[in-house]
DSSP file (Angstrom, degrees, kcal/mol; ACC not computed):
  #  RESIDUE AA STRUCTURE BP1 BP2  ACC     N-H-->O    O-->H-N    N-H-->O    O-->H-N    TCO  KAPPA ALPHA  PHI   PSI    X-CA   Y-CA   Z-CA
    1    1 A M              0   0    0      0, 0.0     2,-0.4     0, 0.0     0, 0.0   0.000 360.0 360.0 360.0 131.6   94.1   91.8   81.4
    2    2 A S        -     0   0    0      2,-0.0     2,-0.6     0, 0.0     0, 0.0  -0.863 360.0-157.2-105.5 135.6   91.8   94.8   81.9
    3    3 A V        -     0   0    0     -2,-0.4     2,-0.5     2,-0.0     0, 0.0  -0.954   6.5-167.8-113.6 122.3   91.2   96.3   85.3
    4    4 A E        -     0   0    0     -2,-0.6     2,-0.5     2,-0.0    -2,-0.0  -0.940   6.3-156.3-111.0 126.7   88.0   98.2   85.8
    5    5 A L        -     0   0    0     -2,-0.5     2,-0.7     2,-0.0    21,-0.0  -0.862   9.6-141.4-103.1 132.1   87.7  100.3   88.9
    6    6 A E        -     0   0    0     -2,-0.5     2,-0.5    20,-0.0    20,-0.0  -0.815  11.4-145.2 -94.9 118.5   84.3  101.1   90.2
    7    7 A L        -     0   0    0     -2,-0.7     2,-0.4    19,-0.1    17,-0.1  -0.699  16.0-151.7 -81.5 128.0   84.0  104.6   91.6
    8    8 A K        -     0   0    0     -2,-0.5     2,-0.1    15,-0.3    18,-0.1  -0.785  21.9-105.8-101.5 144.1   81.6  104.7   94.5
    9    9 A V        -     0   0    0     -2,-0.4    -1,-0.0     1,-0.1     0, 0.0  -0.453  48.8 -97.1 -64.9 136.1   79.6  107.8   95.4
   10   10 A A        -     0   0    0     -2,-0.1    -1,-0.1     1,-0.1     4,-0.1  -0.287  44.0-111.8 -56.7 135.0   81.0  109.4   98.5
   11   11 A P        -     0   0    0      0, 0.0     4,-0.1     0, 0.0    -1,-0.1  -0.239  25.3-109.1 -66.0 159.5   79.2  108.2  101.6
   12   12 A P  S    S+     0   0    0      0, 0.0     2,-0.5     0, 0.0    -2,-0.1   0.833 104.7  74.3 -60.3 -31.0   77.1  110.8  103.4
   13   13 A N  S    S-     0   0    0      1,-0.0     2,-0.5     2,-0.0     0, 0.0  -0.712  85.4-133.7 -83.3 129.9   79.6  110.8  106.3
   14   14 A I        -     0   0    0     -2,-0.5     2,-0.6    -4,-0.1    -1,-0.0  -0.730  14.9-138.1 -84.9 125.1   82.8  112.6  105.4
   15   15 A V        +     0   0    0     -2,-0.5    -1,-0.0     1,-0.1     5,-0.0  -0.738  25.2 175.8 -86.2 123.7   85.8  110.6  106.4
   16   16 A T        +     0   0    0     -2,-0.6    -1,-0.1     2,-0.1     3,-0.1   0.279  31.8 126.9-112.5   9.3   88.4  112.9  107.9
   17   17 A E  S >  S-     0   0    0      1,-0.1     3,-1.8     2,-0.1    -2,-0.0  -0.412  72.9 -91.8 -68.9 145.4   91.1  110.4  109.0
   18   18 A P  T 3  S+     0   0    0      0, 0.0    -1,-0.1     0, 0.0     3,-0.1  -0.275 109.4  16.8 -57.5 136.6   94.6  111.2  107.7
   19   19 A G  T 3  S+     0   0    0      1,-0.3     2,-0.3    -3,-0.1    -2,-0.1   0.345  85.6 137.7  85.9  -6.6   95.4  109.6  104.4
   20   20 A H    <   -     0   0    0     -3,-1.8    -1,-0.3     1,-0.1     0, 0.0  -0.571  36.6-164.6 -75.6 134.2   91.8  108.8  103.4
   21   21 A L    >   -     0   0    0     -2,-0.3     3,-1.2     1,-0.2    -1,-0.1   0.550  15.9-166.5 -98.5  -9.2   91.2  109.5   99.8
   22   22 A G  G >   +     0   0    0      1,-0.2     3,-2.1     2,-0.2    -1,-0.2  -0.327  66.7   5.0  63.1-135.7   87.4  109.5   99.7
   23   23 A Y  G 3  S+     0   0    0      1,-0.3     3,-0.5     2,-0.1   -15,-0.3   0.777 133.9  50.0 -55.6 -34.0   85.7  109.4   96.4
   24   24 A V  G X  S+     0   0    0     -3,-1.2     3,-2.2     1,-0.2    -1,-0.3   0.296  74.4 110.7 -92.3  11.5   88.9  109.0   94.4
   25   25 A S  T <  S+     0   0    0     -3,-2.1    -1,-0.2     1,-0.3    -2,-0.1   0.703  73.5  57.8 -61.8 -19.8   90.3  106.1   96.5
   26   26 A A  T 3  S+     0   0    0     -3,-0.5     2,-0.6    -4,-0.2    -1,-0.3   0.536  83.1 101.6 -86.6  -5.8   89.9  103.7   93.6
   27   27 A L    <>  -     0   0    0     -3,-2.2     4,-1.8     1,-0.2     5,-0.2  -0.703  58.8-158.0 -87.4 119.9   92.1  105.7   91.2
   28   28 A F  H  > S+     0   0    0     -2,-0.6     4,-2.9     1,-0.2     5,-0.2   0.906  91.8  56.5 -58.1 -45.4   95.6  104.3   90.8
   29   29 A T  H  > S+     0   0    0      1,-0.2     4,-2.7     2,-0.2    -1,-0.2   0.885 105.6  50.7 -58.5 -41.3   97.0  107.7   89.7
   30   30 A V  H  > S+     0   0    0     -6,-0.2     4,-1.9     2,-0.2    -1,-0.2   0.927 112.8  45.5 -64.0 -44.8   95.8  109.4   92.8
   31   31 A R  H  X S+     0   0    0     -4,-1.8     4,-1.9     2,-0.2    -2,-0.2   0.913 114.2  49.0 -65.2 -42.2   97.3  106.8   95.1
   32   32 A L  H  X S+     0   0    0     -4,-2.9     4,-2.7     1,-0.2    -2,-0.2   0.925 112.1  47.6 -63.5 -45.4  100.6  106.9   93.1
   33   33 A R  H  X S+     0   0    0     -4,-2.7     4,-2.7    -5,-0.2    -1,-0.2   0.835 107.0  57.9 -67.3 -31.9  100.9  110.7   93.1
   34   34 A R  H  X S+     0   0    0     -4,-1.9     4,-1.5    -5,-0.2    -1,-0.2   0.945 112.7  39.1 -62.4 -47.9  100.1  110.8   96.9
   35   35 A A  H  X S+     0   0    0     -4,-1.9     4,-2.4     1,-0.2     5,-0.2   0.909 115.6  53.0 -67.8 -41.4  103.1  108.6   97.6
   36   36 A E  H  X S+     0   0    0     -4,-2.7     4,-3.0     1,-0.2     5,-0.3   0.884 105.2  55.5 -62.3 -39.0  105.2  110.3   95.0
   37   37 A Y  H  X S+     0   0    0     -4,-2.7     4,-2.4     2,-0.2    -1,-0.2   0.934 110.3  44.0 -59.6 -48.0  104.5  113.7   96.5
   38   38 A L  H  X S+     0   0    0     -4,-1.5     4,-1.9     2,-0.2    -2,-0.2   0.914 116.7  45.8 -66.6 -42.8  105.8  112.7   99.9
   39   39 A L  H  X S+     0   0    0     -4,-2.4     4,-2.9     2,-0.2     5,-0.2   0.914 114.0  49.2 -66.2 -41.5  108.9  110.9   98.6
   40   40 A S  H  X S+     0   0    0     -4,-3.0     4,-1.9    -5,-0.2    -2,-0.2   0.906 109.0  52.2 -64.2 -41.6  109.6  113.8   96.2
   41   41 A R  H  < S+     0   0    0     -4,-2.4     4,-0.4    -5,-0.3    -1,-0.2   0.913 114.7  42.5 -61.3 -42.5  109.3  116.4   98.9
   42   42 A A  H >< S+     0   0    0     -4,-1.9     3,-1.0     1,-0.2     4,-0.3   0.910 115.3  47.9 -71.3 -42.3  111.7  114.4  101.1
   43   43 A T  H >X S+     0   0    0     -4,-2.9     3,-1.7     1,-0.2     4,-0.5   0.718  93.0  76.5 -75.6 -18.9  114.2  113.6   98.3
   44   44 A A  G >< S+     0   0    0     -4,-1.9     3,-1.1     1,-0.3     4,-0.4   0.816  86.7  64.6 -58.0 -27.9  114.3  117.3   97.1
   45   45 A K  G X4 S+     0   0    0     -3,-1.0     3,-1.1    -4,-0.4    -1,-0.3   0.785  89.7  66.3 -63.9 -27.0  116.5  117.9  100.2
   46   46 A A  G <4 S+     0   0    0     -3,-1.7    -1,-0.2    -4,-0.3    -2,-0.2   0.739  90.6  63.4 -67.8 -22.0  119.1  115.6   98.6
   47   47 A W  G X< S-     0   0    0     -3,-1.1     3,-1.0    -4,-0.5     2,-0.3   0.729  90.8-160.1 -73.6 -20.0  119.6  118.1   95.8
   48   48 A G  T <   -     0   0    0     -3,-1.1    -1,-0.3    -4,-0.4    -2,-0.0  -0.581  63.3 -18.0  73.8-136.1  120.9  120.6   98.3
   49   49 A D  T 3  S+     0   0    0     -2,-0.3    -1,-0.2    -3,-0.1    -4,-0.1   0.347 115.2  96.6 -88.5   7.1  120.7  124.2   97.0
   50   50 A R    <   -     0   0    0     -3,-1.0     2,-0.6    45,-0.0    -1,-0.0  -0.859  66.9-145.8-101.7 111.5  120.4  123.2   93.4
   51   51 A P        -     0   0    0      0, 0.0     2,-0.4     0, 0.0    -2,-0.1  -0.653  23.9-160.7 -73.6 119.9  116.8  123.1   92.0
   52   52 A L        -     0   0    0     -2,-0.6     3,-0.1    -8,-0.1    -5,-0.1  -0.821  14.2-118.9-107.1 142.5  116.8  120.2   89.5
   53   53 A R    >   -     0   0    0     -2,-0.4     3,-1.9     1,-0.1     4,-0.3  -0.331  44.6 -85.4 -68.5 155.8  114.3  119.6   86.7
   54   54 A T  T 3  S+     0   0    0      1,-0.2    -1,-0.1     2,-0.1    34,-0.1  -0.440 118.4  22.4 -58.1 132.0  112.3  116.5   86.7
   55   55 A G  T 3> S+     0   0    0     -2,-0.1     4,-2.6    -3,-0.1    -1,-0.2   0.305  85.6 118.0  93.7  -9.4  114.3  113.8   85.0
   56   56 A T  H <> S+     0   0    0     -3,-1.9     4,-2.8     1,-0.2     5,-0.2   0.922  77.6  45.2 -59.1 -46.9  117.7  115.4   85.6
   57   57 A I  H  > S+     0   0    0     -4,-0.3     4,-2.4     1,-0.2    -1,-0.2   0.904 114.1  49.3 -66.7 -40.3  119.1  112.5   87.7
   58   58 A G  H  > S+     0   0    0      2,-0.2     4,-1.9     1,-0.2    -1,-0.2   0.901 113.5  46.3 -64.1 -40.9  117.8  109.9   85.3
   59   59 A V  H  X S+     0   0    0     -4,-2.6     4,-2.2     2,-0.2    -2,-0.2   0.932 112.9  49.2 -67.5 -45.4  119.3  111.7   82.3
   60   60 A L  H  X S+     0   0    0     -4,-2.8     4,-2.6    -5,-0.2     5,-0.2   0.907 109.4  53.4 -59.8 -40.8  122.6  112.2   84.1
   61   61 A S  H  X S+     0   0    0     -4,-2.4     4,-2.5     1,-0.2    -1,-0.2   0.907 108.3  49.7 -60.3 -42.2  122.6  108.5   85.1
   62   62 A Q  H  X S+     0   0    0     -4,-1.9     4,-1.9     2,-0.2    -1,-0.2   0.888 111.0  49.4 -63.7 -39.3  122.1  107.5   81.4
   63   63 A I  H  < S+     0   0    0     -4,-2.2    51,-0.4     2,-0.2     6,-0.2   0.903 112.8  46.9 -67.5 -41.1  125.0  109.8   80.4
   64   64 A V  H  < S+     0   0    0     -4,-2.6    -2,-0.2     1,-0.2    -1,-0.2   0.917 115.4  46.4 -64.3 -42.9  127.3  108.3   83.0
   65   65 A Q  H  < S+     0   0    0     -4,-2.5    -2,-0.2     1,-0.3    -1,-0.2   0.795 125.5  28.9 -70.1 -30.7  126.3  104.8   82.1
   66   66 A D  S >< S-     0   0    0     -4,-1.9     3,-1.7    -5,-0.2    -1,-0.3  -0.624  80.2-157.5-135.5  74.1  126.7  105.4   78.3
   67   67 A P  T 3  S+     0   0    0      0, 0.0    46,-0.2     0, 0.0    -3,-0.1  -0.257  80.7  26.9 -56.0 134.2  129.3  108.0   77.6
   68   68 A G  T 3  S+     0   0    0     44,-3.2    45,-0.2     1,-0.3    -5,-0.1   0.446  82.8 154.6  93.2   1.4  128.8  109.6   74.1
   69   69 A V  E <   -A  112   0A   0     -3,-1.7    43,-1.8    43,-0.6    -1,-0.3  -0.275  40.2-122.7 -60.8 148.3  125.1  108.9   74.0
   70   70 A S  E  >  -A  111   0A   0     41,-0.2     4,-2.2     1,-0.1     5,-0.2  -0.523  13.7-117.5 -91.7 161.3  123.1  111.3   71.8
   71   71 A Q  H  > S+     0   0    0     39,-0.5     4,-2.4     2,-0.2     5,-0.2   0.879 116.3  54.8 -62.4 -38.4  120.2  113.6   72.8
   72   72 A I  H  > S+     0   0    0      1,-0.2     4,-2.1     2,-0.2    -1,-0.2   0.916 108.7  47.5 -63.0 -42.7  118.0  111.7   70.4
   73   73 A E  H  > S+     0   0    0      2,-0.2     4,-2.6     1,-0.2    -1,-0.2   0.897 110.9  51.6 -66.3 -39.7  118.8  108.4   72.1
   74   74 A L  H  X S+     0   0    0     -4,-2.2     4,-2.6     1,-0.2     6,-0.4   0.903 108.2  52.5 -61.9 -40.1  118.3  109.9   75.5
   75   75 A S  H  X S+     0   0    0     -4,-2.4     4,-1.6     1,-0.2     5,-0.4   0.919 111.2  46.8 -60.9 -43.9  114.9  111.2   74.4
   76   76 A R  H  < S+     0   0    0     -4,-2.1    -2,-0.2     1,-0.2    -1,-0.2   0.927 115.5  45.2 -63.7 -45.8  114.0  107.7   73.2
   77   77 A R  H  < S+     0   0    0     -4,-2.6    -2,-0.2     1,-0.2    -1,-0.2   0.881 122.1  34.8 -68.0 -39.7  115.2  106.0   76.4
   78   78 A T  H  < S-     0   0    0     -4,-2.6    -1,-0.2    -5,-0.2    -2,-0.2   0.632  98.2-130.6 -92.9 -14.6  113.6  108.4   78.9
   79   79 A T     <  +     0   0    0     -4,-1.6     2,-0.3     1,-0.3    -3,-0.2   0.609  62.0 136.7  67.7  16.0  110.4  109.2   76.9
   80   80 A F        -     0   0    0     -5,-0.4    -1,-0.3    -6,-0.4    -2,-0.2  -0.690  60.4-110.2 -83.5 145.3  111.0  112.9   77.3
   81   81 A D     >  -     0   0    0     -2,-0.3     4,-2.3    -3,-0.1     3,-0.3  -0.272  32.7-101.3 -71.4 167.6  110.4  115.0   74.2
   82   82 A K  H  > S+     0   0    0      1,-0.2     4,-2.3     2,-0.2     5,-0.1   0.835 121.1  52.5 -62.2 -35.8  113.5  116.5   72.5
   83   83 A S  H  > S+     0   0    0      2,-0.2     4,-2.1     1,-0.2    -1,-0.2   0.882 109.9  49.0 -69.7 -35.9  112.9  120.0   74.0
   84   84 A A  H  > S+     0   0    0     -3,-0.3     4,-2.4     2,-0.2    -2,-0.2   0.914 111.8  49.0 -66.9 -42.8  112.7  118.6   77.5
   85   85 A I  H  X S+     0   0    0     -4,-2.3     4,-2.8     2,-0.2     5,-0.2   0.920 110.3  51.9 -61.3 -43.6  115.9  116.7   77.0
   86   86 A N  H  X S+     0   0    0     -4,-2.3     4,-2.6     1,-0.2    -2,-0.2   0.916 110.2  48.1 -60.2 -43.9  117.6  119.8   75.6
   87   87 A A  H  X S+     0   0    0     -4,-2.1     4,-2.1     2,-0.2    -1,-0.2   0.898 112.2  49.3 -63.9 -41.0  116.5  121.8   78.7
   88   88 A I  H  X S+     0   0    0     -4,-2.4     4,-2.3     2,-0.2    -2,-0.2   0.928 112.6  47.2 -64.3 -44.5  117.7  119.1   81.1
   89   89 A I  H  X S+     0   0    0     -4,-2.8     4,-2.6     2,-0.2    -2,-0.2   0.897 109.1  54.1 -66.3 -39.6  121.1  118.9   79.3
   90   90 A N  H  X S+     0   0    0     -4,-2.6     4,-2.4    -5,-0.2    -1,-0.2   0.930 110.0  48.4 -56.8 -44.1  121.4  122.7   79.3
   91   91 A G  H  X S+     0   0    0     -4,-2.1     4,-1.9     2,-0.2    -2,-0.2   0.895 109.7  51.4 -62.8 -41.2  120.9  122.5   83.1
   92   92 A L  H  X>S+     0   0    0     -4,-2.3     5,-2.8     1,-0.2     6,-0.9   0.888 110.8  48.8 -63.5 -38.9  123.5  119.8   83.4
   93   93 A E  H ><5S+     0   0    0     -4,-2.6     3,-0.9     4,-0.2    -2,-0.2   0.909 108.6  53.0 -66.5 -41.8  126.0  121.9   81.5
   94   94 A E  H 3<5S+     0   0    0     -4,-2.4    -2,-0.2     1,-0.3    -1,-0.2   0.865 110.2  48.4 -60.9 -35.9  125.2  124.9   83.6
   95   95 A L  H 3<5S-     0   0    0     -4,-1.9    -1,-0.3    -5,-0.2    -2,-0.2   0.622 114.5-119.8 -76.9 -13.1  125.9  122.9   86.7
   96   96 A G  T <<5S+     0   0    0     -3,-0.9    22,-0.4    -4,-0.6    21,-0.3   0.725  82.1 118.1  79.1  21.7  129.2  121.6   85.2
   97   97 A W  S   <S+     0   0    0     -5,-2.8    18,-2.0    -6,-0.2     2,-0.3   0.628  75.5  13.1 -96.9 -16.4  127.9  118.0   85.4
   98   98 A A  E     -B  114   0A   0     -6,-0.9     2,-0.3    16,-0.3    16,-0.2  -0.975  61.4-157.6-152.7 162.4  127.8  117.2   81.7
   99   99 A C  E     -B  113   0A   0     14,-2.7    14,-2.4    -2,-0.3     2,-0.4  -0.989  15.0-129.7-144.3 154.5  129.1  118.5   78.4
  100  100 A R  E     -B  112   0A   0     -2,-0.3     2,-0.4    12,-0.2    12,-0.2  -0.819  23.3-175.8-100.5 142.1  128.3  118.1   74.7
  101  101 A R  E     -B  111   0A   0     10,-2.5    10,-3.9    -2,-0.4     2,-0.1  -0.998  31.2-109.7-135.3 141.3  130.9  117.3   72.1
  102  102 A K  E     -B  110   0A   0     -2,-0.4     8,-0.2     8,-0.2     5,-0.1  -0.464  42.7-108.4 -66.4 139.1  130.6  117.1   68.3
  103  103 A S        -     0   0    0      6,-2.9     6,-0.1     3,-0.7    -1,-0.1  -0.435  13.3-141.7 -68.1 139.2  130.8  113.5   67.1
  104  104 A A  S    S+     0   0    0      1,-0.2     3,-0.2    -2,-0.1    -1,-0.1   0.799 103.7  44.2 -68.5 -28.6  133.9  112.6   65.2
  105  105 A D  S    S+     0   0    0      1,-0.3     2,-0.4     4,-0.0    -1,-0.2   0.827 126.7  22.6 -86.1 -34.6  131.9  110.5   62.9
  106  106 A D    >   -     0   0    0      3,-0.2     3,-2.0     1,-0.1    -3,-0.7  -0.896  61.3-160.8-141.3 104.6  128.9  112.9   62.3
  107  107 A K  T 3  S+     0   0    0     -2,-0.4    -1,-0.1     1,-0.3    -3,-0.1   0.662  92.1  61.5 -63.0 -16.7  129.4  116.6   62.8
  108  108 A R  T 3  S+     0   0    0     -6,-0.1     2,-0.4     2,-0.0    -1,-0.3   0.682  94.4  77.7 -79.6 -17.8  125.6  117.1   63.1
  109  109 A R    <   -     0   0    0     -3,-2.0    -6,-2.9    -6,-0.1     2,-0.5  -0.751  68.1-151.4 -99.5 136.8  125.4  114.8   66.1
  110  110 A H  E     - B   0 102A   0     -2,-0.4   -39,-0.5    -8,-0.2     2,-0.3  -0.898   8.1-149.9-104.6 135.3  126.4  115.8   69.6
  111  111 A E  E     -AB  70 101A   0    -10,-3.9   -10,-2.5    -2,-0.5     2,-0.4  -0.790  13.2-137.8 -99.8 148.0  127.7  113.2   72.1
  112  112 A L  E     -AB  69 100A   0    -43,-1.8   -44,-3.2    -2,-0.3   -43,-0.6  -0.889  21.1-180.0-113.0 136.6  127.1  113.7   75.8
  113  113 A Y  E     - B   0  99A   0    -14,-2.4   -14,-2.7    -2,-0.4     2,-0.3  -0.988  24.2-127.4-134.5 142.1  129.6  113.1   78.5
  114  114 A A  E     - B   0  98A   0    -51,-0.4   -16,-0.3    -2,-0.4     2,-0.1  -0.651  25.2-135.2 -83.1 144.2  129.4  113.4   82.3
  115  115 A T     >  -     0   0    0    -18,-2.0     4,-2.4    -2,-0.3     5,-0.2  -0.441  28.4-103.4 -87.4 170.4  132.1  115.4   84.0
  116  116 A E  H  > S+     0   0    0      1,-0.2     4,-2.5     2,-0.2     5,-0.2   0.906 126.5  52.3 -59.0 -40.7  133.9  114.3   87.1
  117  117 A A  H  > S+     0   0    0    -21,-0.3     4,-2.6     1,-0.2    -1,-0.2   0.883 108.8  50.5 -63.4 -38.0  131.7  116.8   89.0
  118  118 A G  H  > S+     0   0    0    -22,-0.4     4,-2.6     2,-0.2    -2,-0.2   0.905 110.8  47.6 -66.3 -42.2  128.6  115.2   87.4
  119  119 A M  H  X S+     0   0    0     -4,-2.4     4,-2.3     2,-0.2    -2,-0.2   0.914 114.2  47.4 -65.3 -41.7  129.7  111.7   88.4
  120  120 A S  H  X S+     0   0    0     -4,-2.5     4,-2.4    -5,-0.2    -2,-0.2   0.920 112.5  49.3 -64.3 -44.1  130.5  112.8   91.9
  121  121 A A  H  X S+     0   0    0     -4,-2.6     4,-2.8     2,-0.2     5,-0.2   0.917 110.4  51.1 -61.5 -43.8  127.1  114.6   92.2
  122  122 A L  H  X S+     0   0    0     -4,-2.6     4,-2.8     1,-0.2     5,-0.2   0.936 111.1  47.1 -60.7 -47.3  125.2  111.6   90.9
  123  123 A H  H  X S+     0   0    0     -4,-2.3     4,-2.3     1,-0.2    -1,-0.2   0.914 113.8  48.7 -62.4 -41.5  126.8  109.3   93.4
  124  124 A G  H  X S+     0   0    0     -4,-2.4     4,-2.4     2,-0.2    -2,-0.2   0.913 113.4  45.9 -63.8 -43.5  126.2  111.7   96.2
  125  125 A I  H  X S+     0   0    0     -4,-2.8     4,-3.0     2,-0.2     5,-0.3   0.913 112.2  50.6 -67.0 -42.8  122.5  112.2   95.3
  126  126 A V  H  X S+     0   0    0     -4,-2.8     4,-2.4    -5,-0.2    -1,-0.2   0.916 111.6  48.8 -62.0 -42.4  121.9  108.5   94.8
  127  127 A D  H  X S+     0   0    0     -4,-2.3     4,-2.0    -5,-0.2    -2,-0.2   0.936 113.8  45.7 -61.6 -46.4  123.4  107.9   98.3
  128  128 A R  H  X S+     0   0    0     -4,-2.4     4,-2.3     2,-0.2    -2,-0.2   0.910 113.6  48.5 -65.8 -41.9  121.3  110.6   99.9
  129  129 A I  H  X S+     0   0    0     -4,-3.0     4,-3.2     1,-0.2     5,-0.2   0.908 109.2  54.3 -64.2 -40.1  118.1  109.4   98.2
  130  130 A G  H  X S+     0   0    0     -4,-2.4     4,-2.3    -5,-0.3    -1,-0.2   0.896 109.4  47.7 -58.9 -40.9  118.9  105.9   99.2
  131  131 A Q  H  X S+     0   0    0     -4,-2.0     4,-2.0     2,-0.2    -1,-0.2   0.914 113.2  47.7 -65.8 -42.9  119.2  107.0  102.9
  132  132 A I  H  X S+     0   0    0     -4,-2.3     4,-2.9     2,-0.2     5,-0.2   0.928 113.1  48.0 -64.9 -45.5  115.9  109.0  102.7
  133  133 A E  H  X S+     0   0    0     -4,-3.2     4,-2.7     1,-0.2    -1,-0.2   0.908 109.0  54.0 -62.3 -41.2  114.1  106.1  101.0
  134  134 A A  H  < S+     0   0    0     -4,-2.3     4,-0.2    -5,-0.2    -1,-0.2   0.907 113.6  42.8 -60.0 -41.2  115.4  103.6  103.6
  135  135 A R  H >< S+     0   0    0     -4,-2.0     3,-0.8     1,-0.2    -2,-0.2   0.932 118.5  43.1 -69.6 -46.0  114.1  105.8  106.4
  136  136 A M  H 3< S+     0   0    0     -4,-2.9     3,-0.3     1,-0.2    -2,-0.2   0.792 121.5  39.0 -73.8 -27.6  110.7  106.6  104.7
  137  137 A L  T >< S+     0   0    0     -4,-2.7     3,-2.1    -5,-0.2    -1,-0.2   0.225  79.1 113.4-106.8  13.7  110.0  103.0  103.6
  138  138 A A  T <  S+     0   0    0     -3,-0.8    -1,-0.2     1,-0.3    -2,-0.1   0.767  75.2  55.0 -58.3 -27.9  111.4  101.3  106.7
  139  139 A N  T 3  S+     0   0    0     -3,-0.3    -1,-0.3    -4,-0.2    -2,-0.1   0.418  90.4  86.9 -88.8   2.7  107.9  100.0  107.6
  140  140 A V  S <  S-     0   0    0     -3,-2.1     5,-0.1     2,-0.0    -3,-0.0  -0.905  86.7-116.6-104.1 122.4  107.3   98.3  104.2
  141  141 A P    >>  -     0   0    0      0, 0.0     4,-1.9     0, 0.0     3,-0.9  -0.243  21.3-121.6 -57.7 142.6  108.7   94.7  103.9
  142  142 A L  H 3> S+     0   0    0      1,-0.3     4,-2.6     2,-0.2     5,-0.2   0.864 110.7  56.8 -54.6 -42.5  111.5   94.3  101.4
  143  143 A H  H 3> S+     0   0    0      1,-0.2     4,-1.9     2,-0.2    -1,-0.3   0.845 107.6  49.2 -63.4 -31.5  109.6   91.7   99.4
  144  144 A L  H <> S+     0   0    0     -3,-0.9     4,-2.7     2,-0.2    -1,-0.2   0.875 109.8  50.8 -74.1 -36.8  106.7   94.1   98.9
  145  145 A L  H  X S+     0   0    0     -4,-1.9     4,-2.4     2,-0.2    -2,-0.2   0.912 111.3  48.6 -63.8 -41.6  109.0   96.9   97.8
  146  146 A E  H  X S+     0   0    0     -4,-2.6     4,-2.0     2,-0.2    -2,-0.2   0.916 112.6  48.1 -62.8 -43.0  110.5   94.5   95.3
  147  147 A Q  H  X S+     0   0    0     -4,-1.9     4,-2.6    -5,-0.2    -2,-0.2   0.903 110.2  52.2 -63.8 -41.8  107.1   93.5   94.1
  148  148 A L  H  X S+     0   0    0     -4,-2.7     4,-3.0     2,-0.2    -2,-0.2   0.910 107.4  51.9 -61.4 -42.8  106.1   97.2   93.8
  149  149 A C  H  X S+     0   0    0     -4,-2.4     4,-2.0     2,-0.2    -1,-0.2   0.915 110.8  48.1 -60.5 -42.8  109.1   98.0   91.7
  150  150 A E  H  X S+     0   0    0     -4,-2.0     4,-2.0     2,-0.2    -2,-0.2   0.921 113.0  48.2 -62.5 -43.6  108.2   95.1   89.3
  151  151 A L  H  X S+     0   0    0     -4,-2.6     4,-2.7     1,-0.2    -2,-0.2   0.903 109.5  51.9 -64.5 -41.4  104.6   96.4   89.2
  152  152 A L  H  X S+     0   0    0     -4,-3.0     4,-2.6     2,-0.2    -1,-0.2   0.879 107.8  52.7 -64.2 -36.7  105.7   99.9   88.5
  153  153 A D  H  X S+     0   0    0     -4,-2.0     4,-2.4    -5,-0.2    -1,-0.2   0.913 110.9  47.4 -62.1 -41.9  107.9   98.7   85.6
  154  154 A Q  H  X S+     0   0    0     -4,-2.0     4,-2.5     2,-0.2    -2,-0.2   0.899 111.2  50.5 -65.8 -40.2  104.9   96.9   84.2
  155  155 A V  H  X S+     0   0    0     -4,-2.7     4,-2.8     2,-0.2    -2,-0.2   0.921 109.7  51.7 -62.4 -43.6  102.7  100.0   84.6
  156  156 A H  H  X S+     0   0    0     -4,-2.6     4,-2.5     1,-0.2    -2,-0.2   0.940 111.8  45.5 -58.3 -49.1  105.3  102.1   82.9
  157  157 A L  H  X S+     0   0    0     -4,-2.4     4,-2.4     1,-0.2    -1,-0.2   0.889 112.6  51.4 -63.5 -39.0  105.5   99.7   79.9
  158  158 A S  H  X S+     0   0    0     -4,-2.5     4,-2.6     2,-0.2    -1,-0.2   0.916 110.5  48.5 -63.3 -43.1  101.7   99.5   79.8
  159  159 A C  H  X S+     0   0    0     -4,-2.8     4,-2.4     2,-0.2    -2,-0.2   0.902 110.9  50.7 -65.1 -40.5  101.5  103.3   79.7
  160  160 A L  H  X S+     0   0    0     -4,-2.5     4,-1.4    -5,-0.2    -2,-0.2   0.923 111.8  48.1 -60.7 -43.2  104.1  103.5   77.0
  161  161 A S  H  X S+     0   0    0     -4,-2.4     4,-0.5     1,-0.2     3,-0.3   0.923 113.9  45.4 -63.5 -45.5  102.1  101.0   74.9
  162  162 A A  H >< S+     0   0    0     -4,-2.6     3,-0.7     1,-0.2    -1,-0.2   0.846 110.4  55.1 -67.3 -33.9   98.8  102.8   75.4
  163  163 A D  H 3< S+     0   0    0     -4,-2.4    -1,-0.2     1,-0.2    -2,-0.2   0.789 104.3  54.4 -70.5 -27.2  100.4  106.1   74.6
  164  164 A S  H 3<        0   0    0     -4,-1.4    -1,-0.2    -3,-0.3    -2,-0.2   0.597 360.0 360.0 -83.1 -10.0  101.8  104.9   71.3
  165  165 A D    <<        0   0    0     -3,-0.7    -1,-0.2    -4,-0.5    -2,-0.1   0.487 360.0 360.0 -71.4 360.0   98.3  103.7   70.1
């Protein structure tokens, strides 16, 4: 299914009400980034005094979920390029949240493991983000949030598909 959005020329009257997007209101990306900006700004507080790279929590979650996972596999799963994954893992090691170990089967391959501190940090961050999301999204009915999550998953898959063409 193809969705075509018609951009309308901005009306002569400038709309100044908070949250109005004007000319770009039909663009999905603009609306998504607007919400993402507010949520990111609020959830950044959950990191505490540690500035974390984009993707750090998702990568750490994958390492906790699949001990021994390789960097190449993380790159495939997260769609981050290999240099971005390497930078994230370096950051996780600096924080003491993950470590690399040479594979017993293939000395060229490094396996990734979360430390106790990393598992504890992940649980703490997930709890804090959950609290922040609950507060910020309290006015959105649960069934709509569930529907939005499903739609975002579909958008993600669609973008991956289009990016591979």
